[in-house]
N, CA, C, O and the ligand as a Tripos MOL2 file, in Angstrom:
@<TRIPOS>MOLECULE
protein
  253   251    64     0     0
PROTEIN
NO_CHARGES

@<TRIPOS>ATOM
      1 N           0.8260   -1.2060   -0.0020 N.3       1 MET1
      2 CA          0.0030   -0.0010    0.0030 C.3       1 MET1
      3 C           0.8530    1.2590    0.0070 C.2       1 MET1
      4 O           1.8720    1.3470    0.6920 O.2       1 MET1
      5 N           0.4120    2.2170   -0.7670 N.am      2 ILE2
      6 CA          1.1620    3.4750   -0.8310 C.3       2 ILE2
      7 C           0.7160    4.3660    0.3300 C.2       2 ILE2
      8 O          -0.4700    4.6710    0.4600 O.2       2 ILE2
      9 N           1.6440    4.7740    1.1550 N.am      3 LEU3
     10 CA          1.2720    5.6630    2.2530 C.3       3 LEU3
     11 C           2.0290    6.9750    2.1570 C.2       3 LEU3
     12 O           3.2580    7.0190    2.2060 O.2       3 LEU3
     13 N           1.2590    8.0330    2.0180 N.am      4 LEU4
     14 CA          1.8510    9.3590    2.0220 C.3       4 LEU4
     15 C           1.8860    9.8200    3.4660 C.2       4 LEU4
     16 O           0.8550    9.8290    4.1390 O.2       4 LEU4
     17 N           3.0390   10.1980    3.9450 N.am      5 ILE5
     18 CA          3.1840   10.5030    5.3640 C.3       5 ILE5
     19 C           2.7280   11.9080    5.6890 C.2       5 ILE5
     20 O           2.0830   12.1370    6.7120 O.2       5 ILE5
     21 N           3.0620   12.8520    4.8200 N.am      6 ARG6
     22 CA          2.7290   14.2500    5.1120 C.3       6 ARG6
     23 C           1.9630   14.8910    3.9600 C.2       6 ARG6
     24 O           2.0910   14.5010    2.8000 O.2       6 ARG6
     25 N           1.1660   15.8840    4.3240 N.am      7 CYS7
     26 CA          0.5130   16.6970    3.3060 C.3       7 CYS7
     27 C           1.5620   17.5340    2.6070 C.2       7 CYS7
     28 O           2.3840   18.1820    3.2560 O.2       7 CYS7
     29 N           1.5370   17.5240    1.2830 N.am      8 TYR8
     30 CA          2.5290   18.3100    0.5290 C.3       8 TYR8
     31 C           2.3670   19.8090    0.7650 C.2       8 TYR8
     32 O           3.3430   20.5590    0.7360 O.2       8 TYR8
     33 N           1.1430   20.2330    0.9950 N.am      9 SER9
     34 CA          0.8750   21.6630    1.0670 C.3       9 SER9
     35 C           1.2060   22.2610    2.4290 C.2       9 SER9
     36 O           1.8740   23.2930    2.4980 O.2       9 SER9
     37 N           0.7500   21.6290    3.5210 N.am     10 CYS10
     38 CA          0.9280   22.2480    4.8250 C.3      10 CYS10
     39 C           1.8570   21.4660    5.7420 C.2      10 CYS10
     40 O           2.2230   21.9630    6.8070 O.2      10 CYS10
     41 N           2.2470   20.2620    5.3580 N.am     11 GLY11
     42 CA          3.1990   19.4980    6.1620 C.3      11 GLY11
     43 C           2.5790   18.7160    7.3030 C.2      11 GLY11
     44 O           3.2920   18.0830    8.0820 O.2      11 GLY11
     45 N           1.2620   18.7500    7.4110 N.am     12 LYS12
     46 CA          0.6050   17.9910    8.4670 C.3      12 LYS12
     47 C           0.8080   16.4880    8.2560 C.2      12 LYS12
     48 O           0.7340   16.0040    7.1270 O.2      12 LYS12
     49 N           1.0600   15.7600    9.3290 N.am     13 VAL13
     50 CA          1.2420   14.3160    9.2270 C.3      13 VAL13
     51 C          -0.1240   13.6510    9.0690 C.2      13 VAL13
     52 O          -0.9870   13.7730    9.9380 O.2      13 VAL13
     53 N          -0.3100   12.9530    7.9600 N.am     14 ILE14
     54 CA         -1.6220   12.3740    7.6730 C.3      14 ILE14
     55 C          -1.5630   10.8800    7.4700 C.2      14 ILE14
     56 O          -2.5770   10.2570    7.1530 O.2      14 ILE14
     57 N          -0.3910   10.2920    7.6460 N.am     15 GLY15
     58 CA         -0.2200    8.8510    7.3880 C.3      15 GLY15
     59 C          -1.2150    8.0060    8.1710 C.2      15 GLY15
     60 O          -1.8770    7.1430    7.5960 O.2      15 GLY15
     61 N          -1.3280    8.2390    9.4650 N.am     16 SER16
     62 CA         -2.2060    7.3870   10.2720 C.3      16 SER16
     63 C          -3.6660    7.6750    9.9790 C.2      16 SER16
     64 O          -4.5040    6.7740    9.9940 O.2      16 SER16
     65 N          -3.9630    8.9430    9.7120 N.am     17 ALA17
     66 CA         -5.3320    9.3090    9.3880 C.3      17 ALA17
     67 C          -5.7510    8.6510    8.0750 C.2      17 ALA17
     68 O          -6.8830    8.1870    7.9370 O.2      17 ALA17
     69 N          -4.8360    8.6160    7.1220 N.am     18 ALA18
     70 CA         -5.1300    8.0190    5.8240 C.3      18 ALA18
     71 C          -5.4140    6.5380    5.9610 C.2      18 ALA18
     72 O          -6.2800    5.9900    5.2790 O.2      18 ALA18
     73 N          -4.6760    5.8990    6.8510 N.am     19 GLU19
     74 CA         -4.8740    4.4680    7.0630 C.3      19 GLU19
     75 C          -6.2760    4.2040    7.6380 C.2      19 GLU19
     76 O          -7.0090    3.3350    7.1650 O.2      19 GLU19
     77 N          -6.6180    4.9760    8.6620 N.am     20 GLN20
     78 CA         -7.9440    4.8190    9.2710 C.3      20 GLN20
     79 C          -9.0350    5.1540    8.2980 C.2      20 GLN20
     80 O         -10.0810    4.5050    8.2620 O.2      20 GLN20
     81 N          -8.7800    6.1920    7.4950 N.am     21 PHE21
     82 CA         -9.7520    6.6080    6.4960 C.3      21 PHE21
     83 C         -10.0910    5.4530    5.5580 C.2      21 PHE21
     84 O         -11.2630    5.1700    5.3050 O.2      21 PHE21
     85 N          -9.0660    4.7950    5.0500 N.am     22 GLN22
     86 CA         -9.2970    3.7120    4.1080 C.3      22 GLN22
     87 C         -10.0680    2.5720    4.7420 C.2      22 GLN22
     88 O         -10.9770    2.0100    4.1300 O.2      22 GLN22
     89 N          -9.7050    2.2310    5.9690 N.am     23 GLU23
     90 CA        -10.4070    1.1420    6.6450 C.3      23 GLU23
     91 C         -11.8810    1.4700    6.8470 C.2      23 GLU23
     92 O         -12.7580    0.6430    6.5980 O.2      23 GLU23
     93 N         -12.1370    2.7030    7.3070 N.am     24 ARG24
     94 CA        -13.5130    3.0610    7.6410 C.3      24 ARG24
     95 C         -14.3730    3.2510    6.3950 C.2      24 ARG24
     96 O         -15.5640    2.9400    6.4120 O.2      24 ARG24
     97 N         -13.7840    3.7570    5.3200 N.am     25 VAL25
     98 CA        -14.5630    3.9140    4.0960 C.3      25 VAL25
     99 C         -14.9150    2.5430    3.5250 C.2      25 VAL25
    100 O         -16.0030    2.3550    2.9790 O.2      25 VAL25
    101 N         -14.0140    1.6050    3.6480 N.am     26 LYS26
    102 CA        -14.2880    0.2470    3.1630 C.3      26 LYS26
    103 C         -15.4080   -0.3960    3.9470 C.2      26 LYS26
    104 O         -16.1250   -1.2530    3.4300 O.2      26 LYS26
    105 N         -15.5620    0.0200    5.2160 N.am     27 LYS27
    106 CA        -16.6510   -0.5170    6.0410 C.3      27 LYS27
    107 C         -17.9720    0.1780    5.7320 C.2      27 LYS27
    108 O         -19.0090   -0.1780    6.2910 O.2      27 LYS27
    109 N         -17.9360    1.1680    4.8450 N.am     28 GLY28
    110 CA        -19.1880    1.7860    4.4060 C.3      28 GLY28
    111 C         -19.4540    3.1760    4.9650 C.2      28 GLY28
    112 O         -20.5340    3.7240    4.7440 O.2      28 GLY28
    113 N         -18.4930    3.7640    5.6880 N.am     29 GLU29
    114 CA        -18.7120    5.1140    6.1940 C.3      29 GLU29
    115 C         -18.5010    6.1320    5.0800 C.2      29 GLU29
    116 O         -17.7860    5.8780    4.1110 O.2      29 GLU29
    117 N         -19.1380    7.2910    5.2390 N.am     30 LYS30
    118 CA        -18.9830    8.3260    4.2190 C.3      30 LYS30
    119 C         -17.6290    9.0050    4.3510 C.2      30 LYS30
    120 O         -17.2340    9.3920    5.4510 O.2      30 LYS30
    121 N         -16.9050    9.1560    3.2240 N.am     31 PRO31
    122 CA        -15.5770    9.7890    3.2660 C.3      31 PRO31
    123 C         -15.5690   11.1150    3.9920 C.2      31 PRO31
    124 O         -14.6600   11.3830    4.7770 O.2      31 PRO31
    125 N         -16.5540   11.9410    3.7490 N.am     32 LYS32
    126 CA        -16.5900   13.2770    4.3670 C.3      32 LYS32
    127 C         -16.6580   13.1740    5.8850 C.2      32 LYS32
    128 O         -15.9530   13.8880    6.5980 O.2      32 LYS32
    129 N         -17.5120   12.2780    6.3720 N.am     33 GLU33
    130 CA        -17.6830   12.1350    7.8180 C.3      33 GLU33
    131 C         -16.4470   11.5380    8.4620 C.2      33 GLU33
    132 O         -16.0840   11.9060    9.5790 O.2      33 GLU33
    133 N         -15.8000   10.6210    7.7620 N.am     34 VAL34
    134 CA        -14.5820   10.0100    8.3210 C.3      34 VAL34
    135 C         -13.4850   11.0860    8.4470 C.2      34 VAL34
    136 O         -12.7990   11.1610    9.4670 O.2      34 VAL34
    137 N         -13.3320   11.8980    7.4210 N.am     35 LEU35
    138 CA        -12.3190   12.9580    7.4510 C.3      35 LEU35
    139 C         -12.6130   13.9410    8.5800 C.2      35 LEU35
    140 O         -11.7060   14.3720    9.2920 O.2      35 LEU35
    141 N         -13.8720   14.2850    8.7320 N.am     36 ASP36
    142 CA        -14.2460   15.2110    9.8090 C.3      36 ASP36
    143 C         -13.9000   14.6170   11.1640 C.2      36 ASP36
    144 O         -13.3510   15.3080   12.0220 O.2      36 ASP36
    145 N         -14.2120   13.3520   11.3640 N.am     37 SER37
    146 CA        -13.9950   12.7530   12.6720 C.3      37 SER37
    147 C         -12.5120   12.5040   12.9360 C.2      37 SER37
    148 O         -12.1020   12.3830   14.0910 O.2      37 SER37
    149 N         -11.7110   12.4270   11.8860 N.am     38 LEU38
    150 CA        -10.2750   12.2460   12.0640 C.3      38 LEU38
    151 C          -9.5740   13.5760   12.2870 C.2      38 LEU38
    152 O          -8.3710   13.6110   12.5470 O.2      38 LEU38
    153 N         -10.3170   14.6650   12.1880 N.am     39 GLY39
    154 CA         -9.7430   15.9750   12.4240 C.3      39 GLY39
    155 C          -8.9700   16.5220   11.2480 C.2      39 GLY39
    156 O          -8.1430   17.4210   11.4020 O.2      39 GLY39
    157 N          -9.2390   15.9740   10.0530 N.am     40 VAL40
    158 CA         -8.5990   16.4900    8.8510 C.3      40 VAL40
    159 C          -9.4920   17.5850    8.2890 C.2      40 VAL40
    160 O         -10.3900   17.3150    7.4910 O.2      40 VAL40
    161 N          -9.2450   18.8080    8.7020 N.am     41 SER41
    162 CA        -10.1650   19.8790    8.3510 C.3      41 SER41
    163 C          -9.6980   20.6940    7.1520 C.2      41 SER41
    164 O         -10.5130   21.2650    6.4270 O.2      41 SER41
    165 N          -8.4030   20.7450    6.9500 N.am     42 ARG42
    166 CA         -7.9020   21.5460    5.8200 C.3      42 ARG42
    167 C          -8.1660   20.8330    4.5030 C.2      42 ARG42
    168 O          -8.0570   19.6100    4.4140 O.2      42 ARG42
    169 N          -8.5090   21.5940    3.4990 N.am     43 TYR43
    170 CA         -8.8150   20.9860    2.2070 C.3      43 TYR43
    171 C          -7.5810   20.3660    1.5710 C.2      43 TYR43
    172 O          -7.6780   19.3650    0.8610 O.2      43 TYR43
    173 N          -6.4150   20.9620    1.8250 N.am     44 CYS44
    174 CA         -5.2020   20.3900    1.1980 C.3      44 CYS44
    175 C          -4.9600   18.9790    1.7170 C.2      44 CYS44
    176 O          -4.5690   18.0980    0.9510 O.2      44 CYS44
    177 N          -5.1890   18.7510    3.0170 N.am     45 CYS45
    178 CA         -4.9600   17.4200    3.5960 C.3      45 CYS45
    179 C          -6.0330   16.4330    3.1580 C.2      45 CYS45
    180 O          -5.7550   15.2620    2.8970 O.2      45 CYS45
    181 N          -7.2660   16.9290    3.0820 N.am     46 ARG46
    182 CA         -8.3540   16.0610    2.6470 C.3      46 ARG46
    183 C          -8.0820   15.5850    1.2170 C.2      46 ARG46
    184 O          -8.2980   14.4220    0.8790 O.2      46 ARG46
    185 N          -7.6110   16.4990    0.4060 N.am     47 ARG47
    186 CA         -7.3120   16.1590   -0.9730 C.3      47 ARG47
    187 C          -6.2370   15.0860   -1.0520 C.2      47 ARG47
    188 O          -6.3150   14.1510   -1.8500 O.2      47 ARG47
    189 N          -5.2360   15.2500   -0.2020 N.am     48 MET48
    190 CA         -4.1320   14.2820   -0.1730 C.3      48 MET48
    191 C          -4.6580   12.8780    0.1260 C.2      48 MET48
    192 O          -4.3140   11.9120   -0.5560 O.2      48 MET48
    193 N          -5.4950   12.7840    1.1560 N.am     49 ILE49
    194 CA         -5.9940   11.4830    1.5800 C.3      49 ILE49
    195 C          -6.9240   10.8940    0.5380 C.2      49 ILE49
    196 O          -6.8870    9.6950    0.2640 O.2      49 ILE49
    197 N          -7.7600   11.7460   -0.0430 N.am     50 LEU50
    198 CA         -8.6950   11.2630   -1.0570 C.3      50 LEU50
    199 C          -7.9380   10.7750   -2.2880 C.2      50 LEU50
    200 O          -8.2730    9.7370   -2.8580 O.2      50 LEU50
    201 N          -6.9160   11.5250   -2.6930 N.am     51 ALA51
    202 CA         -6.1390   11.1500   -3.8790 C.3      51 ALA51
    203 C          -5.4300    9.8070   -3.6150 C.2      51 ALA51
    204 O          -5.3700    8.9390   -4.4860 O.2      51 ALA51
    205 N          -4.9080    9.6670   -2.4210 N.am     52 GLN52
    206 CA         -4.2040    8.4480   -2.0720 C.3      52 GLN52
    207 C          -5.1520    7.2600   -2.0950 C.2      52 GLN52
    208 O          -4.7980    6.1680   -2.5360 O.2      52 GLN52
    209 N          -6.3770    7.5000   -1.6050 N.am     53 PHE53
    210 CA         -7.3770    6.4430   -1.5810 C.3      53 PHE53
    211 C          -7.6890    5.9870   -3.0090 C.2      53 PHE53
    212 O          -7.8060    4.7910   -3.2730 O.2      53 PHE53
    213 N          -7.8240    6.9480   -3.9230 N.am     54 ASP54
    214 CA         -8.1050    6.6040   -5.3120 C.3      54 ASP54
    215 C          -6.9860    5.7870   -5.9210 C.2      54 ASP54
    216 O          -7.2290    4.8190   -6.6410 O.2      54 ASP54
    217 N          -5.7470    6.1870   -5.6250 N.am     55 ILE55
    218 CA         -4.6000    5.4610   -6.1680 C.3      55 ILE55
    219 C          -4.6000    4.0230   -5.6750 C.2      55 ILE55
    220 O          -4.3600    3.0940   -6.4460 O.2      55 ILE55
    221 N          -4.8740    3.8430   -4.3780 N.am     56 ALA56
    222 CA         -4.8670    2.5100   -3.7980 C.3      56 ALA56
    223 C          -5.9430    1.6470   -4.4410 C.2      56 ALA56
    224 O          -5.7130    0.4760   -4.7420 O.2      56 ALA56
    225 N          -7.1120    2.2290   -4.6480 N.am     57 GLU57
    226 CA         -8.2010    1.4730   -5.2560 C.3      57 GLU57
    227 C          -7.8470    1.0860   -6.6900 C.2      57 GLU57
    228 O          -8.0870   -0.0380   -7.1310 O.2      57 GLU57
    229 N          -7.2740    2.0440   -7.3940 N.am     58 GLU58
    230 CA         -6.9310    1.8420   -8.7940 C.3      58 GLU58
    231 C          -5.8840    0.7400   -8.9450 C.2      58 GLU58
    232 O          -6.0530   -0.1880   -9.7370 O.2      58 GLU58
    233 N          -4.8050    0.8540   -8.1780 N.am     59 SER59
    234 CA         -3.7120   -0.1090   -8.3210 C.3      59 SER59
    235 C          -4.1370   -1.4850   -7.8170 C.2      59 SER59
    236 O          -3.5880   -2.5030   -8.2380 O.2      59 SER59
    237 N          -5.1270   -1.5100   -6.9040 N.am     60 GLY60
    238 CA         -5.5870   -2.7780   -6.3700 C.3      60 GLY60
    239 C          -6.1530   -3.6870   -7.4430 C.2      60 GLY60
    240 O          -6.1830   -4.9060   -7.2780 O.2      60 GLY60
    241 N          -6.5910   -3.1110   -8.5170 N.am     61 ARG61
    242 CA         -7.1710   -3.9200   -9.5900 C.3      61 ARG61
    243 C          -6.1330   -4.7290  -10.3430 C.2      61 ARG61
    244 O          -6.4610   -5.6870  -11.0430 O.2      61 ARG61
    245 N          -4.8910   -4.3370  -10.1940 N.am     62 TYR62
    246 CA         -3.8540   -5.0120  -10.9850 C.3      62 TYR62
    247 C          -3.0420   -6.0190  -10.1890 C.2      62 TYR62
    248 O          -2.0900   -6.6050  -10.7040 O.2      62 TYR62
    249 N          -3.4200   -6.2190   -8.9330 N.am     63 PHE63
    250 CA         -2.6730   -7.2050   -8.1220 C.3      63 PHE63
    251 C          -3.5230   -8.4300   -7.8430 C.2      63 PHE63
    252 O          -3.0650   -9.3600   -7.1790 O.2      63 PHE63
    253 ZN         -2.5430   19.9800    4.3870 Zn       64 ZN64
@<TRIPOS>BOND
     1     1     2 1
     2     2     3 1
     3     3     4 2
     4     3     5 am
     5     5     6 1
     6     6     7 1
     7     7     8 2
     8     7     9 am
     9     9    10 1
    10    10    11 1
    11    11    12 2
    12    11    13 am
    13    13    14 1
    14    14    15 1
    15    15    16 2
    16    15    17 am
    17    17    18 1
    18    18    19 1
    19    19    20 2
    20    19    21 am
    21    21    22 1
    22    22    23 1
    23    23    24 2
    24    23    25 am
    25    25    26 1
    26    26    27 1
    27    27    28 2
    28    27    29 am
    29    29    30 1
    30    30    31 1
    31    31    32 2
    32    31    33 am
    33    33    34 1
    34    34    35 1
    35    35    36 2
    36    35    37 am
    37    37    38 1
    38    38    39 1
    39    39    40 2
    40    39    41 am
    41    41    42 1
    42    42    43 1
    43    43    44 2
    44    43    45 am
    45    45    46 1
    46    46    47 1
    47    47    48 2
    48    47    49 am
    49    49    50 1
    50    50    51 1
    51    51    52 2
    52    51    53 am
    53    53    54 1
    54    54    55 1
    55    55    56 2
    56    55    57 am
    57    57    58 1
    58    58    59 1
    59    59    60 2
    60    59    61 am
    61    61    62 1
    62    62    63 1
    63    63    64 2
    64    63    65 am
    65    65    66 1
    66    66    67 1
    67    67    68 2
    68    67    69 am
    69    69    70 1
    70    70    71 1
    71    71    72 2
    72    71    73 am
    73    73    74 1
    74    74    75 1
    75    75    76 2
    76    75    77 am
    77    77    78 1
    78    78    79 1
    79    79    80 2
    80    79    81 am
    81    81    82 1
    82    82    83 1
    83    83    84 2
    84    83    85 am
    85    85    86 1
    86    86    87 1
    87    87    88 2
    88    87    89 am
    89    89    90 1
    90    90    91 1
    91    91    92 2
    92    91    93 am
    93    93    94 1
    94    94    95 1
    95    95    96 2
    96    95    97 am
    97    97    98 1
    98    98    99 1
    99    99   100 2
   100    99   101 am
   101   101   102 1
   102   102   103 1
   103   103   104 2
   104   103   105 am
   105   105   106 1
   106   106   107 1
   107   107   108 2
   108   107   109 am
   109   109   110 1
   110   110   111 1
   111   111   112 2
   112   111   113 am
   113   113   114 1
   114   114   115 1
   115   115   116 2
   116   115   117 am
   117   117   118 1
   118   118   119 1
   119   119   120 2
   120   119   121 am
   121   121   122 1
   122   122   123 1
   123   123   124 2
   124   123   125 am
   125   125   126 1
   126   126   127 1
   127   127   128 2
   128   127   129 am
   129   129   130 1
   130   130   131 1
   131   131   132 2
   132   131   133 am
   133   133   134 1
   134   134   135 1
   135   135   136 2
   136   135   137 am
   137   137   138 1
   138   138   139 1
   139   139   140 2
   140   139   141 am
   141   141   142 1
   142   142   143 1
   143   143   144 2
   144   143   145 am
   145   145   146 1
   146   146   147 1
   147   147   148 2
   148   147   149 am
   149   149   150 1
   150   150   151 1
   151   151   152 2
   152   151   153 am
   153   153   154 1
   154   154   155 1
   155   155   156 2
   156   155   157 am
   157   157   158 1
   158   158   159 1
   159   159   160 2
   160   159   161 am
   161   161   162 1
   162   162   163 1
   163   163   164 2
   164   163   165 am
   165   165   166 1
   166   166   167 1
   167   167   168 2
   168   167   169 am
   169   169   170 1
   170   170   171 1
   171   171   172 2
   172   171   173 am
   173   173   174 1
   174   174   175 1
   175   175   176 2
   176   175   177 am
   177   177   178 1
   178   178   179 1
   179   179   180 2
   180   179   181 am
   181   181   182 1
   182   182   183 1
   183   183   184 2
   184   183   185 am
   185   185   186 1
   186   186   187 1
   187   187   188 2
   188   187   189 am
   189   189   190 1
   190   190   191 1
   191   191   192 2
   192   191   193 am
   193   193   194 1
   194   194   195 1
   195   195   196 2
   196   195   197 am
   197   197   198 1
   198   198   199 1
   199   199   200 2
   200   199   201 am
   201   201   202 1
   202   202   203 1
   203   203   204 2
   204   203   205 am
   205   205   206 1
   206   206   207 1
   207   207   208 2
   208   207   209 am
   209   209   210 1
   210   210   211 1
   211   211   212 2
   212   211   213 am
   213   213   214 1
   214   214   215 1
   215   215   216 2
   216   215   217 am
   217   217   218 1
   218   218   219 1
   219   219   220 2
   220   219   221 am
   221   221   222 1
   222   222   223 1
   223   223   224 2
   224   223   225 am
   225   225   226 1
   226   226   227 1
   227   227   228 2
   228   227   229 am
   229   229   230 1
   230   230   231 1
   231   231   232 2
   232   231   233 am
   233   233   234 1
   234   234   235 1
   235   235   236 2
   236   235   237 am
   237   237   238 1
   238   238   239 1
   239   239   240 2
   240   239   241 am
   241   241   242 1
   242   242   243 1
   243   243   244 2
   244   243   245 am
   245   245   246 1
   246   246   247 1
   247   247   248 2
   248   247   249 am
   249   249   250 1
   250   250   251 1
   251   251   252 2
@<TRIPOS>SUBSTRUCTURE
     1 MET1         2 RESIDUE 1 A MET
     2 ILE2         6 RESIDUE 1 A ILE
     3 LEU3        10 RESIDUE 1 A LEU
     4 LEU4        14 RESIDUE 1 A LEU
     5 ILE5        18 RESIDUE 1 A ILE
     6 ARG6        22 RESIDUE 1 A ARG
     7 CYS7        26 RESIDUE 1 A CYS
     8 TYR8        30 RESIDUE 1 A TYR
     9 SER9        34 RESIDUE 1 A SER
    10 CYS10       38 RESIDUE 1 A CYS
    11 GLY11       42 RESIDUE 1 A GLY
    12 LYS12       46 RESIDUE 1 A LYS
    13 VAL13       50 RESIDUE 1 A VAL
    14 ILE14       54 RESIDUE 1 A ILE
    15 GLY15       58 RESIDUE 1 A GLY
    16 SER16       62 RESIDUE 1 A SER
    17 ALA17       66 RESIDUE 1 A ALA
    18 ALA18       70 RESIDUE 1 A ALA
    19 GLU19       74 RESIDUE 1 A GLU
    20 GLN20       78 RESIDUE 1 A GLN
    21 PHE21       82 RESIDUE 1 A PHE
    22 GLN22       86 RESIDUE 1 A GLN
    23 GLU23       90 RESIDUE 1 A GLU
    24 ARG24       94 RESIDUE 1 A ARG
    25 VAL25       98 RESIDUE 1 A VAL
    26 LYS26      102 RESIDUE 1 A LYS
    27 LYS27      106 RESIDUE 1 A LYS
    28 GLY28      110 RESIDUE 1 A GLY
    29 GLU29      114 RESIDUE 1 A GLU
    30 LYS30      118 RESIDUE 1 A LYS
    31 PRO31      122 RESIDUE 1 A PRO
    32 LYS32      126 RESIDUE 1 A LYS
    33 GLU33      130 RESIDUE 1 A GLU
    34 VAL34      134 RESIDUE 1 A VAL
    35 LEU35      138 RESIDUE 1 A LEU
    36 ASP36      142 RESIDUE 1 A ASP
    37 SER37      146 RESIDUE 1 A SER
    38 LEU38      150 RESIDUE 1 A LEU
    39 GLY39      154 RESIDUE 1 A GLY
    40 VAL40      158 RESIDUE 1 A VAL
    41 SER41      162 RESIDUE 1 A SER
    42 ARG42      166 RESIDUE 1 A ARG
    43 TYR43      170 RESIDUE 1 A TYR
    44 CYS44      174 RESIDUE 1 A CYS
    45 CYS45      178 RESIDUE 1 A CYS
    46 ARG46      182 RESIDUE 1 A ARG
    47 ARG47      186 RESIDUE 1 A ARG
    48 MET48      190 RESIDUE 1 A MET
    49 ILE49      194 RESIDUE 1 A ILE
    50 LEU50      198 RESIDUE 1 A LEU
    51 ALA51      202 RESIDUE 1 A ALA
    52 GLN52      206 RESIDUE 1 A GLN
    53 PHE53      210 RESIDUE 1 A PHE
    54 ASP54      214 RESIDUE 1 A ASP
    55 ILE55      218 RESIDUE 1 A ILE
    56 ALA56      222 RESIDUE 1 A ALA
    57 GLU57      226 RESIDUE 1 A GLU
    58 GLU58      230 RESIDUE 1 A GLU
    59 SER59      234 RESIDUE 1 A SER
    60 GLY60      238 RESIDUE 1 A GLY
    61 ARG61      242 RESIDUE 1 A ARG
    62 TYR62      246 RESIDUE 1 A TYR
    63 PHE63      250 RESIDUE 1 A PHE
    64 ZN64       253 GROUP 0 **** ****
């Protein structure tokens, strides 16, 4: 799995939040609510996690 450790824009550490995000979204929670509850409030960080999630889903099809 590809894990981005920090937000490129603001430098906030998002590695652990991204991990939880992926787990919880797979369990059926809404991405927006998961990000809110993880305290990822800045749009730059949310974008990072969402982009990473898309990449993981995309590459998962080829393994
Ligand atoms: Zn950020």
